[in-house]
C-alpha positions in Angstrom: -27.2 -51.3 -168.6 -30.0 -51.7 -171.0 -28.6 -52.8 -174.2 -31.5 -50.0 -176.0 -30.5 -47.3 -174.1 -30.1 -44.4 -175.9 -27.4 -41.0 -175.0 -30.0 -38.7 -173.8 -32.1 -41.3 -171.6 -28.6 -42.7 -169.7 -27.8 -38.7 -169.7 -31.4 -38.2 -168.1 -30.5 -41.1 -165.2 -27.6 -40.1 -164.4 -28.8 -36.6 -164.1 -31.8 -38.7 -161.3 -29.1 -40.2 -159.6 -27.1 -37.1 -159.1 -30.1 -35.6 -157.4 -30.4 -39.0 -155.2 -26.8 -38.4 -154.5 -27.4 -34.8 -153.1 -30.3 -35.8 -150.7 -28.3 -36.0 -147.5 -30.9 -38.2 -145.9 -30.1 -41.2 -148.3 -28.6 -43.8 -146.4 -24.7 -45.0 -146.6 -26.1 -48.6 -148.5 -27.9 -47.0 -151.4 -25.7 -43.8 -151.5 -23.2 -46.9 -152.9 -25.4 -48.4 -155.1 -26.7 -45.3 -156.8 -23.4 -43.9 -157.3 -22.5 -47.4 -159.1 -25.2 -46.9 -161.2 -24.1 -43.8 -162.1 -21.0 -44.7 -162.9 -22.0 -46.8 -165.2 -24.1 -44.7 -167.0 -21.2 -42.0 -166.8 -18.5 -44.9 -168.1 -22.0 -45.3 -171.3 -22.1 -42.1 -172.4 -19.0 -41.3 -172.0 -18.7 -44.3 -174.8 -21.3 -43.0 -176.5 -20.4 -39.8 -177.3 -16.8 -40.9 -178.3 -18.9 -43.2 -181.3 -20.5 -39.5 -182.0 -16.8 -37.6 -182.0 -15.2 -40.6 -184.1 -17.9 -39.8 -186.7 -18.2 -36.6 -186.5 -14.1 -36.7 -187.2 -14.9 -38.8 -190.3 -17.2 -36.3 -191.7 -15.0 -33.3 -191.2 -12.0 -35.3 -192.9 -14.3 -35.9 -196.0 -15.8 -31.8 -195.7 -11.7 -31.1 -195.7 -11.0 -33.3 -199.0 -14.2 -32.3 -200.7 -13.0 -28.8 -200.1 -9.2 -29.0 -201.0 -10.3 -31.1 -204.0 -11.9 -27.9 -205.5 -15.1 -29.4 -205.4 -17.1 -26.5 -203.9 -17.1 -24.3 -206.4 
C-alpha cells in the first residue's frame, strides 16, 4: 500500500477493483489478486475513516464542553 495514498485515492482504486471483479471474463488467478488488493484497500479505508471519526469525536466533545460551560452566548 502506498504510504501517501489518500482516502479518496484508495476509494477510487477500490471501486476499480470491484468493477474488475464484476467482469466475468477475468481469469480466476487474476480475480484472486484483485480481490486481495480490494481487501487491502478496504482495510486502509476503514482505518482512515476511523481516524476521522476519532477526530470528529474530539471536536464534538470540545463543542459540548464549550456549550456546557455557557460560552456560547
